[in-house]
C-alpha positions as CSV (number, residue, x, y, z in Angstrom):
1,M,3.8,-1.4,-55.5
2,Y,2.6,1.0,-58.7
3,I,0.6,3.9,-58.1
4,Y,-1.2,5.2,-61.1
5,I,-2.7,8.8,-60.8
6,E,-5.6,9.9,-63.2
7,R,-8.1,12.7,-62.9
8,D,-10.7,10.9,-61.5
9,R,-9.1,7.6,-59.8
10,I,-6.2,6.6,-58.2
11,E,-4.7,3.0,-59.8
12,V,-2.7,0.8,-56.7
13,S,-1.0,-2.2,-58.0
14,W,0.8,-4.7,-56.4
15,Q,3.4,-7.2,-57.5
16,L,3.5,-10.3,-55.0
17,S,6.6,-12.5,-54.6
18,R,6.5,-15.9,-54.5
19,P,5.7,-18.3,-53.1
20,Q,2.1,-17.0,-53.8
21,P,0.4,-19.3,-51.3
22,K,1.8,-17.5,-48.5
23,A,1.2,-14.1,-49.8
24,R,-2.6,-15.4,-50.9
25,S,-3.0,-16.3,-46.8
26,C,-1.3,-12.7,-46.1
27,C,-3.8,-10.9,-48.3
28,R,-6.7,-12.7,-47.1
29,F,-5.8,-12.1,-43.3
30,L,-5.5,-8.2,-44.3
31,S,-8.9,-8.1,-46.1
32,V,-10.7,-9.8,-43.2
33,Q,-8.9,-7.6,-40.8
34,N,-9.3,-4.4,-42.3
35,M,-12.4,-4.9,-44.7
36,V,-14.1,-1.8,-42.9
37,L,-11.3,0.5,-44.6
38,F,-9.9,-1.3,-47.2
39,P,-12.5,-3.5,-48.6
40,L,-11.0,-4.0,-51.8
41,C,-7.9,-5.6,-50.8
42,K,-9.4,-9.2,-51.4
43,L,-7.8,-9.0,-54.7
44,L,-4.8,-11.0,-54.7
45,S,-2.9,-9.4,-57.9
46,G,-3.2,-6.8,-60.1
47,S,-5.2,-3.4,-60.0
48,V,-7.2,-1.9,-57.6
49,R,-9.4,1.1,-58.6
50,V,-10.2,3.7,-55.9
51,T,-11.7,7.0,-56.4
52,K,-10.5,10.1,-54.9
53,K,-13.5,10.2,-52.8
54,Q,-12.9,6.6,-51.7
55,L,-9.4,7.3,-50.9
56,V,-10.5,10.5,-48.8
57,L,-13.0,8.3,-46.8
58,Y,-10.6,5.6,-46.2
59,C,-8.2,8.2,-44.7
60,L,-10.8,9.7,-42.9
61,L,-11.7,6.3,-41.3
62,L,-8.2,5.6,-40.6
63,S,-7.7,9.1,-38.8
64,L,-10.7,8.1,-36.5
65,L,-9.3,4.6,-35.9
66,V,-6.0,6.2,-34.4
67,Y,-7.8,9.1,-32.2
68,F,-10.0,6.4,-31.0
69,L,-7.2,4.2,-29.8
70,R,-5.2,7.4,-28.4
71,W,-8.5,8.2,-26.5
72,R,-8.5,4.2,-25.1
73,R,-5.0,4.5,-24.3
74,A,-5.5,7.6,-21.8
75,V,-8.5,6.0,-20.2
76,L,-7.2,3.1,-19.6
77,K,-4.0,4.5,-17.6
78,V,-4.0,3.6,-13.7
79,D,-4.3,6.7,-12.0
80,T,-1.7,6.2,-9.0
81,H,-2.1,7.4,-5.0
82,P,-1.4,10.6,-4.7
83,L,1.1,9.7,-2.2
84,P,2.7,6.7,-3.3
85,L,5.4,5.1,-1.1
86,S,7.4,1.5,-1.3
87,L,9.2,0.5,1.8
88,E,12.2,-1.9,1.6
89,A,11.8,-3.0,5.1
90,E,15.0,-5.0,5.6
91,S,17.4,-2.4,4.1
92,G,15.2,0.4,5.3
93,S,15.4,2.0,1.9
94,V,12.5,4.2,1.1
95,V,11.1,5.5,-2.1
96,R,8.6,8.2,-2.7
97,D,7.1,8.5,-6.5
98,I,6.9,12.3,-7.5
99,V,3.4,13.2,-8.2
100,V,3.7,14.9,-11.6
101,G,0.5,17.1,-12.6
102,S,-1.0,20.6,-12.0
103,V,-2.0,21.3,-8.2
104,E,-5.6,21.2,-9.4
105,E,-5.1,17.5,-10.8
106,Q,-3.3,16.7,-7.6
107,Q,-5.9,17.9,-5.4
108,Q,-8.4,15.6,-7.1
109,R,-6.5,12.8,-6.7
110,L,-6.6,13.4,-2.9
111,P,-8.6,11.0,-1.0
112,L,-11.5,12.6,1.0
113,E,-12.9,9.9,3.0
114,T,-11.9,7.1,4.8
115,S,-13.3,3.3,4.2
116,W,-15.5,4.0,7.3
117,G,-17.2,7.2,5.9
118,A,-15.3,9.6,8.1
119,P,-13.9,12.9,6.0
120,L,-10.3,12.9,5.7
121,V,-9.3,16.5,5.8
122,W,-7.3,18.8,3.1
123,G,-7.4,21.9,4.1
124,D,-7.8,23.5,0.5
125,S,-10.2,20.8,-0.7
126,D,-14.1,21.8,-1.3
127,S,-15.2,19.4,1.6
128,S,-13.3,21.5,3.7
129,A,-14.6,24.5,2.6
130,W,-18.3,23.2,2.9
131,R,-17.0,22.0,6.5
132,R,-16.1,25.7,7.2
133,A,-19.2,27.0,5.9
134,E,-21.3,24.6,8.5
135,F,-19.7,26.4,11.4
136,A,-19.7,30.0,10.0
137,H,-22.7,31.1,11.3
138,R,-22.1,29.1,14.8
139,S,-20.6,30.4,18.0
140,V,-18.2,27.4,19.1
141,R,-15.7,27.7,22.0
142,T,-12.5,25.6,21.1
143,G,-9.9,24.7,23.9
144,L,-6.2,24.1,22.9
145,L,-4.6,22.1,25.4
146,T,-0.9,21.9,25.3
147,L,1.9,20.7,28.1
148,A,4.9,22.6,28.6
149,V,7.5,21.4,31.4
150,G,11.1,20.8,31.5
151,P,12.9,21.8,28.5
152,Y,9.8,22.2,26.5
153,A,9.1,25.3,27.9
154,H,11.2,27.4,25.9
155,F,8.7,26.3,22.7
156,L,5.7,27.8,24.6
157,R,6.1,31.6,23.3
158,R,6.4,30.1,19.5
159,F,3.7,27.9,20.2
160,L,1.4,30.3,21.4
161,S,2.4,33.1,18.8
162,S,1.8,31.1,15.7
163,A,-1.4,29.5,17.2
164,E,-2.9,33.3,17.7
165,L,-2.0,33.7,13.7
166,Y,-3.8,30.4,12.6
167,F,-5.8,28.1,14.8
168,L,-9.2,28.6,14.3
169,P,-9.2,32.2,13.0
170,G,-11.9,34.4,13.9
171,N,-13.2,31.8,16.5
172,T,-13.4,31.9,20.5
173,V,-10.4,29.8,21.9
174,V,-9.0,29.1,25.2
175,Y,-5.6,28.2,25.5
176,Y,-4.8,25.6,28.6
177,V,-1.2,25.5,29.3
178,L,0.3,22.7,31.7
179,T,3.4,23.6,32.9
180,D,5.9,23.6,35.3
181,S,7.3,26.9,34.8
182,P,4.6,29.8,34.6
183,R,7.5,32.2,34.3
184,A,7.6,31.1,30.9
185,L,4.9,33.2,30.2
186,D,6.4,36.7,31.7
187,P,5.3,39.0,29.8
188,P,2.6,37.2,28.5
189,T,1.9,36.9,24.9
190,P,-0.6,39.3,23.2
191,L,-4.0,37.7,22.7
192,G,-6.7,39.0,20.1
193,P,-10.2,39.4,20.9
194,G,-12.1,36.0,21.8
195,R,-9.0,34.4,23.1
196,E,-7.9,33.3,26.4
197,L,-5.4,32.1,28.6
198,R,-5.6,29.4,31.5
199,V,-2.1,28.0,33.2
200,V,-2.3,25.0,34.6
201,P,0.4,24.1,37.4
202,V,2.0,20.7,37.1
203,A,4.4,19.0,39.2
204,E,7.8,18.7,37.2
205,M,8.4,15.5,35.4
206,P,12.1,15.4,34.4
207,G,13.1,12.8,31.3
208,W,11.0,12.5,28.1
209,E,9.9,8.7,28.7
210,R,8.4,9.8,32.1
211,L,6.5,12.9,30.5
212,A,5.3,10.4,27.5
213,Q,4.0,7.9,29.9
214,G,2.2,10.5,32.2
215,R,0.9,12.9,29.7
216,M,-2.5,11.5,28.7
217,A,-3.1,11.2,32.8
218,L,-2.3,15.1,33.2
219,L,-4.5,15.8,29.6
220,A,-7.3,13.6,31.1
221,A,-7.7,15.4,34.6
222,A,-7.3,18.4,33.0
223,I,-10.2,18.0,30.7
224,K,-12.3,16.9,33.4
225,E,-11.8,19.8,35.5
226,P,-11.7,22.8,34.0
227,V,-11.6,22.4,30.3
228,R,-14.9,20.6,29.9
229,H,-16.9,23.0,31.8
230,E,-15.6,26.1,29.4
231,V,-15.5,24.7,25.7
232,E,-17.3,22.4,23.7
233,Y,-14.1,21.3,21.5
234,V,-10.6,20.4,22.9
235,F,-7.4,20.0,20.9
236,C,-4.4,18.7,22.2
237,M,-1.0,19.6,20.8
238,D,2.6,18.9,21.4
239,V,4.1,22.5,22.4
240,D,6.9,22.3,20.0
241,Q,5.0,22.8,17.0
242,E,4.6,25.6,14.9
243,L,1.5,26.7,12.9
244,V,2.2,28.1,9.6
245,A,-0.9,28.1,7.4
246,P,-4.6,28.4,8.8
247,V,-6.2,25.4,10.6
248,G,-10.1,26.3,10.3
249,T,-13.0,24.7,11.6
250,E,-12.7,21.9,9.1
251,I,-11.0,20.2,11.8
252,L,-13.9,19.9,14.4
253,G,-15.4,16.4,14.8
254,E,-16.4,14.2,17.6
255,L,-13.2,12.6,17.6
256,V,-10.5,13.8,15.6
257,A,-6.8,12.3,14.8
258,A,-4.2,13.0,12.7
259,L,-2.2,11.0,10.4
260,H,1.5,10.3,10.7
261,P,3.4,12.2,8.2
262,E,6.4,9.6,7.5
263,L,3.8,6.9,7.4
264,Y,1.0,7.9,5.2
265,G,0.9,6.0,2.2
266,M,3.3,2.9,3.5
267,P,1.8,-0.7,3.5
268,R,-0.2,-1.3,6.7
269,H,2.8,-3.9,7.8
270,N,5.0,-1.2,8.1
271,F,3.3,0.9,10.5
272,P,5.1,0.5,14.3
273,Y,2.2,-0.6,15.9
274,E,3.1,-2.7,19.2
275,H,4.0,-6.1,18.5
276,E,4.4,-7.7,22.1
277,P,1.2,-9.7,22.7
278,D,1.0,-9.1,26.4
279,S,1.0,-5.6,26.1
280,L,-2.4,-3.8,26.1
281,A,-1.3,-1.8,23.0
282,H,-1.0,-4.9,21.1
283,V,-2.3,-4.6,17.7
284,E,-3.1,-7.9,15.7
285,E,-1.6,-8.6,12.4
286,D,-4.9,-7.9,10.3
287,E,-6.3,-4.8,12.5
288,G,-5.7,-1.4,11.7
289,D,-6.2,1.2,8.7
290,Y,-3.8,4.3,9.3
291,Y,-1.1,4.9,11.6
292,Y,-1.9,8.2,13.9
293,T,0.6,10.7,15.4
294,S,0.4,11.7,18.8
295,E,1.2,15.3,18.1
296,L,-2.2,16.2,17.3
297,Y,-5.8,15.2,18.5
298,G,-8.9,16.5,19.8
299,G,-12.9,16.5,19.2
300,L,-15.7,16.9,21.7
301,C,-14.5,17.3,25.2
302,A,-16.6,14.1,26.2
303,D,-14.9,11.7,23.5
304,V,-11.1,13.2,24.1
305,Y,-11.6,12.6,27.9
306,A,-12.8,9.3,27.3
307,M,-9.6,8.7,25.1
308,A,-7.2,10.1,27.2
309,Q,-8.6,8.3,30.3
310,A,-8.8,5.0,28.6
311,C,-5.2,5.5,27.3
312,S,-3.6,6.5,30.8
313,Q,-5.4,3.6,32.5
314,L,-3.9,1.0,29.8
315,I,-0.2,2.6,30.0
316,L,-0.6,2.2,34.0
317,Q,-1.9,-1.4,33.7
318,D,1.3,-2.0,31.5
319,Q,3.9,-0.5,33.6
320,E,2.4,-2.7,36.7
321,K,3.5,-5.6,34.6
322,G,7.0,-4.3,33.7
323,L,5.8,-3.7,30.0
324,R,6.4,-0.7,27.8
325,A,4.9,-0.3,24.6
326,R,7.5,1.0,21.6
327,G,5.9,3.8,20.8
328,L,4.9,4.7,24.4
329,E,1.6,7.0,24.5
330,E,1.2,6.9,20.7
331,S,1.1,2.9,20.5
332,Y,-1.9,3.6,23.2
333,L,-3.4,6.4,21.1
334,N,-3.2,3.7,17.6
335,R,-4.9,0.8,20.2
336,Y,-7.9,3.3,21.0
337,L,-8.3,4.5,17.7
338,I,-8.5,0.8,16.0
339,N,-11.3,-0.2,18.8
340,R,-12.8,3.4,18.1
341,R,-12.3,5.1,14.7
342,P,-12.3,8.6,14.5
343,T,-15.0,10.2,13.2
344,C,-12.7,12.9,11.2
345,V,-9.2,12.0,10.0
346,L,-6.3,15.2,9.6
347,S,-4.1,14.7,6.6
348,P,-0.4,15.2,7.2
349,E,-1.1,18.8,6.4
350,Y,-1.5,19.1,10.2
351,S,1.1,17.2,11.6
352,W,4.2,17.8,8.9
353,W,8.1,18.1,9.5
354,D,11.0,18.1,7.1
355,S,12.0,14.5,6.9
356,A,13.0,12.2,3.7
357,L,10.1,10.2,4.8
358,A,7.5,12.6,5.2
359,A,4.7,12.7,2.8
360,D,4.2,15.8,0.4
361,V,1.4,17.5,1.0
362,P,0.0,20.6,-0.9
363,T,0.3,22.5,2.2
364,R,2.0,22.5,5.3
365,R,-0.2,23.8,8.3
366,V,1.2,22.5,11.2
367,V,5.2,21.7,11.8
368,S,6.9,20.0,14.2
369,L,10.1,21.5,15.6
370,G,10.9,19.1,18.2
371,R,11.1,16.5,15.2
372,Q,12.8,18.3,12.8
373,C,15.6,19.3,15.5
374,D,16.0,15.7,16.5
375,S,17.6,15.2,13.0
376,L,19.8,18.2,13.1
377,E,23.7,18.6,14.0
378,P,24.2,20.8,17.2
379,Q,25.3,23.7,15.4
380,K,22.3,24.0,13.2
381,R,19.8,23.1,16.7
382,R,21.3,26.3,18.0
383,E,20.7,27.9,14.8
384,Q,17.3,27.1,15.1
385,D,16.4,27.8,18.3
386,C,15.8,24.0,19.3
């Protein structure tokens, strides 16, 4: 190729190699595909006369084409789930992808609604701010119900102190503590304005399995009398949890459930639903949307009572048949929430613990100390006051 530059024009010459038929077809292809940019390429050999104005125009068109292709490439990128996770069930190895981008970009990618139209709550989202604004001028009484029996009683003070700081700040809250150790509250935890404490004595329930099997019945009995006569909403939380960031009125709804942090983002076939066909907690292969934790759930008193009562009856019927669900009460909770989907779903921000499998969340609001302690060595457990 030879280029000759004069004052008012640029002359470009090609010396085509043989065999010419092959070169001829190649140039014909170029002229057809690129006629917009190089309409003079139809000449097979010799000179192509291009003025400076034409050259500038061609360069401009080429730049626009490159810009367009880059823009198309950016648009066509697949936007991944904010918390993607893949599981190799047989090997037990789990890999979570790290979300890249600014905090604002990550929050924009967070799912804000379930497939059935219920809000999926992230505390710092705009939708949560709107939900809080809805309750800003309402006087709402909410109960926080927890069971502190046996060795779990030593978590009670930490639980209440953190709830005073972060649970529905500025709202009226009544704490209902079901315990076999009322002395665990001596001296009483200081409470702020609009906060009350009710102690509901219960019989000692030794053993975690017995406690888990009987907790739903205890919660149902407490909600029936006295909770539903004193508050509008009630939330049930494990006592071995600690609130570490604000949990506001964005959580209020008719029936509220929290997503399990280690199972959020996993394929549905990895959810530990009950597989025993004879169990009343059994879940079919084509059922279920999420896997919910039993660490936190709530809603209107009537709805929570109906759920706790139904689960306790299912547990009792399975016990009579000598059956025990793999997830204990959590299995029955998930069975119930498949039949009656929650009207408000809390993200893993509201039930989280330090685990290699736990979902990465923008803000950790409620942390399960008990779940974290289970994975620690004895020395670490003592250091963490487990």
